[in-house]
C-alpha positions in Angstrom: 92.4 163.2 -1.9 91.6 159.7 -3.0 94.9 158.5 -1.7 94.2 159.9 1.7 90.9 157.9 2.0 92.7 154.6 1.1 95.4 155.3 3.6 92.9 156.0 6.4 91.1 152.7 5.6 94.4 150.8 5.7 95.3 152.4 9.1 91.8 151.7 10.4 92.1 148.0 9.3 95.5 147.7 10.9 94.2 149.2 14.2 91.2 146.9 14.3 93.4 143.8 13.6 95.8 144.8 16.4 92.9 145.4 18.8 91.3 142.0 18.0 94.7 140.3 18.3 95.2 141.9 21.8 91.7 140.8 22.9 92.3 137.3 21.7 95.6 137.1 23.5 94.0 138.4 26.7 91.2 135.9 26.4 93.5 132.9 25.9 95.7 134.0 28.8 92.7 134.3 31.2 91.3 130.9 30.0 94.6 129.1 30.6 94.8 130.7 34.1 91.3 129.4 35.0 91.8 125.9 33.5 95.2 125.2 35.0 94.7 121.8 36.7 97.4 122.3 39.5 98.5 125.6 40.8 101.5 124.0 42.6 104.1 121.6 41.3 103.1 118.3 43.0 106.3 116.4 42.7 108.2 116.0 45.9 111.5 114.3 45.9 112.7 112.1 48.8 116.1 110.7 49.6 119.5 111.5 51.1 120.1 114.5 48.8 116.8 116.2 49.9 115.6 117.7 53.2 114.0 115.2 55.6 110.3 114.7 55.7 108.1 114.4 58.8 105.0 112.5 59.7 102.9 114.6 62.0 100.2 113.3 64.3 98.1 116.2 65.5 95.5 115.5 68.2 92.7 117.5 69.8 89.7 117.3 72.0 86.2 118.5 71.6 86.0 122.1 70.2 89.7 121.9 69.1 89.0 121.7 65.3 89.9 125.3 64.6 93.1 125.0 66.7 94.1 121.8 64.9 93.7 123.6 61.6 95.7 126.6 62.7 98.5 124.3 64.0 98.4 122.3 60.8 98.7 125.5 58.7 101.6 126.7 60.9 103.7 123.6 60.3 102.4 122.6 56.9 105.0 121.6 54.3 104.2 119.7 51.1 106.9 117.1 51.7 105.4 116.0 55.1 102.5 113.7 55.9 99.8 114.7 58.4 97.2 112.7 60.4 94.6 114.7 62.4 92.7 113.2 65.3 89.8 114.7 67.1 88.9 112.7 70.2 85.8 110.6 70.5 84.2 113.3 72.6 84.2 115.6 69.6 81.0 115.8 67.6 80.8 114.3 64.1 79.8 117.8 62.8 83.1 119.2 64.1 85.0 116.4 62.3 83.1 117.1 59.0 83.8 120.8 59.4 87.5 120.2 59.8 87.5 118.0 56.6 85.7 120.6 54.6 88.1 123.3 55.8 91.0 121.2 54.7 89.5 120.8 51.3 89.3 124.5 50.9 93.2 124.9 51.2 94.6 124.6 47.6 98.0 123.2 48.6 96.5 120.5 50.8 94.1 119.5 48.0 96.9 119.3 45.4 99.4 117.4 47.5 96.9 115.2 49.3 99.1 114.7 52.3 96.6 115.4 55.1 94.2 112.8 56.5 91.7 112.9 59.3 91.0 109.8 61.5 87.4 108.8 60.9 86.8 106.5 63.9 88.4 108.3 66.8 89.5 106.9 70.1 88.9 108.1 73.6 92.0 109.8 75.0 93.0 110.0 78.6 96.4 111.6 79.2 96.9 109.6 82.4 97.1 106.1 81.0 97.9 103.9 78.1 95.3 105.3 75.7 97.6 108.2 74.6 100.4 105.7 73.8 97.9 103.4 72.0 96.6 106.1 69.7 100.1 107.3 69.0 101.2 103.8 67.9 98.0 103.4 65.9 98.7 106.7 64.2 102.3 105.7 63.3 100.9 102.5 61.8 98.3 104.4 59.8 100.9 106.9 58.5 103.3 104.0 57.5 100.5 102.4 55.5 99.6 105.7 53.9 103.1 106.8 53.0 106.3 105.3 54.4 108.6 108.0 52.8 109.0 110.1 56.0 112.1 110.3 58.2 110.7 111.5 61.5 107.5 111.1 63.5 106.2 114.1 65.5 103.2 114.2 67.8 101.5 117.5 68.5 98.5 118.6 70.4 96.1 121.4 69.5 97.5 123.2 72.5 101.0 123.3 71.0 100.1 126.3 68.7 102.0 128.5 67.9 105.1 126.9 66.5 107.9 127.8 64.0 107.5 126.3 60.5 109.8 123.7 59.2 111.4 126.2 56.8 111.7 128.7 59.7 
């Protein structure tokens, strides 16, 4: 009878130790999940052995901020570079809202490959202003990152598109 009590205590101690070990393991796993600095690998390789990268210039007029974001998300790829332009007729609040929406996308935050033109130009599609802002965008994108192979201009009205991987 005395032996049975000692055996029960030993099993109880073993059970408690296993339970505490399991709880500690779960706690450490959940902490490492929440403290992980980057959810995506942020190394992108460029060169002849890798797929080409694109520089996208996406433009829109007043009230096109949501369309620009949808178009960006449709063509987004970490190896590409993006410059977004809302015309001068767009409200500053719309531009700020677009920037805050971009910051809420984890991949865009990690790769840091999307920029918004701060001082926008007026765009008329029947003159030289469209060509001028396109050339200015190419110059800005070259200053930001010259590692791209192709330059693509899109308008907010070009949505929907097929993704680069598609």
